[in-house]
C-alpha positions in Angstrom: 53.2 92.6 20.4 49.6 92.4 21.8 48.9 94.1 25.0 46.8 92.3 28.2 45.8 93.7 31.6 47.1 91.4 33.9 45.4 90.8 37.8 42.2 92.2 36.3 38.8 90.9 36.7 37.0 93.0 34.0 35.5 91.2 31.2 37.9 90.3 28.3 36.1 92.2 25.9 36.3 95.6 28.0 40.1 94.5 28.5 40.6 94.4 24.7 39.2 97.6 24.3 41.2 99.0 26.9 44.5 97.5 25.6 43.6 98.6 21.8 43.0 102.2 23.5 46.7 101.8 25.2 48.3 100.8 21.9 47.1 103.4 20.1 48.3 106.2 22.3 52.1 104.3 22.1 51.7 104.7 18.6 50.3 108.2 18.4 53.4 109.0 20.5 55.5 107.5 17.6 56.9 104.2 19.5 56.2 101.2 18.7 54.9 98.6 21.8 58.0 96.9 22.2 60.1 100.4 22.4 57.7 101.4 25.1 57.7 98.3 26.8 61.8 98.0 26.7 62.0 101.5 27.8 59.8 100.6 31.0 61.8 97.5 31.9 64.9 99.2 31.5 63.4 101.7 34.0 63.0 99.0 36.2 66.2 97.7 36.1 67.9 100.9 36.5 69.2 100.6 33.0 69.4 103.8 30.7 66.1 103.9 29.3 64.2 106.5 26.6 62.1 108.6 29.0 59.3 109.5 26.2 58.8 105.8 25.6 58.5 104.7 29.0 56.4 108.2 29.8 54.0 106.7 26.9 53.6 103.5 28.2 52.5 104.9 31.5 50.2 106.9 30.1 48.9 103.7 27.8 48.6 101.5 31.4 46.8 105.0 32.7 44.4 104.7 29.5 44.1 101.0 29.4 42.5 101.2 32.8 40.4 104.1 32.3 38.6 102.3 29.0 38.4 99.0 30.5 36.5 99.9 33.7 34.7 103.3 31.8 36.1 105.9 34.2 35.6 104.1 37.7 38.6 103.4 39.8 39.8 99.6 39.0 39.8 97.3 42.1 43.1 95.9 42.9 46.1 96.9 41.0 45.9 95.9 37.1 49.0 95.6 35.3 49.7 96.3 31.7 52.3 93.8 29.9 52.7 91.8 27.0 49.9 89.1 26.0 51.2 85.8 25.8 51.1 84.4 22.3 50.5 81.3 21.2 53.3 79.0 20.5 
């Protein structure tokens, strides 16, 4: 799985750097990107979910935004999600 920031007007190179930082944070916490994403989706559907994995995703999204926008507040509300992979 590859990550991307959606609803984001930052340059692609900055988004890629932010997403790499987000992925590294999730993996450092001991989860795969898929595990963390699944936990967040289950939480949003009010299903049982792995709290630490969901927290890793939340923190990774914050990290992606911090890196992408160089510590500045992002305009709008960009969202971290799986990148669309070419078929």
